N, C-alpha and C positions, 0 to 999 in steps of 0.2 A: 555419505552421498556421492563423493568423488569416486570412490572405489566401485560403486555400483554402475555409475556412468561409464567408468573405463571398461568394465567387464561387458556391459551392454554394447558399447561401440566396437570393442574387440570381437565379440561374437558376431555382430552384424557384418563387419568387414570379412571375417572368415567365411561366413555364409555367402557373401557376395563373391569372394573368390572361388568358392566351390561352384557357385552358379555359373561364373564365367568360364570355368574349365570343364564343367560336366553337361550343361544344358545345351542342346542342339537347336540352332536356328538355321533353317534352309540346309539342313544336313551337316552343318559344321558348327563347332562351338565358337562363341564370340572371340576367344583367344585365336583360334585358327583363322577367323575372318580378319582380325587385327594383324596377324603376322603376314598374311597374304597381301593385304593392302600396303603394309610397310615395305615388304620386299618389292612389290610392284612399283611403288614410288621411288624406291632407291634405284631400281633399274632405270626408270624413266629419267632420273636425274643424271645418271651416268651416261645414258645415251645422249641426253641434251648436251652434256659437257663435251663429249666426243664430237657431236655435230658442230658445236660452237668452235672448237679447236680446228676442225677441218675447214670450216668457213674462213676463220682467221688466216690459216695457212694459205688458202687459195688467194685471199685478198692481198696478202703479203707478197706472194709469187707474182701476181698481176702487177703490183707496184714496181717490184724489182725488175721484172722483165720489160715492163713498159718504160722504165727510165733508162735502160741500157741504149736504146736508140736515141741518137742525137736529133733534136728537133730540126726539121727542114725549114729553112728561111728562104723566102722568095722575095728578093729585092729587085726593084726595077733598076735600069741602067742610071736613071737620074739620081736615085737614092744612093747607089754605090759611088757615083761621081761626087756627090756631096759629102759623103763619109771620107772619101780619099782626099777631098780638098781640106776638111777639118784636120785630118791627120797630117797633111803637108804643112798647114799653117802652124800647128803645134810643134812639128819638128823644126821649122825655120825659126821659131822664137828661141830655141835653145842655143 
């Protein structure tokens, strides 16, 4: 019984393989359709990875170029005088 089942399943799978490689659906075999979809997906993944790397590089460049400039600090005369007074007091304590 096991041998008959084995032969039956093997012949069915061989027949299915022949169907996939020979029968045309929309002008192409199912294997051709699968290969085209596989290659198309692989190409899209590569393009997405390149786009992501380019985006990351642009963001890194923006961060590095933006941090090169020192921030401008605008303090009033009163604030500068208060800071100078604190520095003078600290220097006098030593």
